[in-house]
N, C-alpha and C positions, 0 to 999 in steps of 0.2 A: 528466508533462503531457502526452507524450503520447499519452497513450486518450482526451483529453478531447477530448469534442466539442457544440459547437454545436448548443443545444434548441431557443430558441426564436431568438423581438425584440420588446423593444418599445416602441417608436415613438411613444407621441405627446406629447413636449416642441418647444418651441418654440424655448427655446435649449438651452445646455452644461446636461446633467447635474453639481451638484458634490456627493450624498451616493443615496446606496442601502442598503437595511437588507431581508438573510432570512434571512425564516425557514418551516425547513422541518417541518409537520404530519410527512408523510409520504416518505422522499426517493426510495425507491423506488420507490410507483409518479407519484413527482414532483410531490406534493403539497403546500401551500406559498402559502405571501402575502409582499408585498412592499411597499413605500413607497421614494420616489421625489426626488428633488426637485430644484431647481435654477435660474437664474438667470433661467427663466422669474415665480419668484418661484410656484409651483404646486407641490403636492404631488399624492401620484398614489398608489393605496392600488390594488393588484393580484391578482389571484388567477392562480399559477401555470399554472394548469391552463386560462386566458383569455388571448390579446396586447391583448383590448380592460381599462382598468381599470375596476374595482366601481366607482374614485367618485378624481372631482378637485377638489379644489376654493384657491381660490385666498388663499394661506398670510400673502404679503408684497407691496410690490411691493417691494420691495429683494431681491434674491440673496439667492437659500434656501443654506446654508454645508455647515450639521450637518440631519440628518432617524433619530429612533429612534422605534421604537415597542415597544407590550404590547396584551395582549386589548386596555385599554381607550381606549388614549393613541397622540398621535403628537407629537410635541414639535422642533420643529425651531429652528434656530440661523440669522440671518441680519444682513446687511449693515445691518438699522436700529439694530442695536445688541439686538436683544432674542432677548426667545429665548420660546416662544406653547409653552401648549401646547390639543392638542384633542381633546375626551370623546365618544369612541362610542357608552356609560356615560345619561351624560345625555340620548340624545333615545329 
């Protein structure tokens, strides 16, 4: 870890971030996407090449404790005892 360096910082959540998932498409160029979720009940979808989120949506009235995604869906778990699936392909 001595060679690790900060590449960028993402700062749009209003409360503590509880979960984040990263998927690199081209690590050598720093290209990829990420989702984050937290105590604000918000999910954010990010391109790693931009410090601003691509998409933001209110996913839960309660804090989100876990988030994961693939090319088509984002899945969250929250303190409202629910798992929710958001589908990109249906839009």
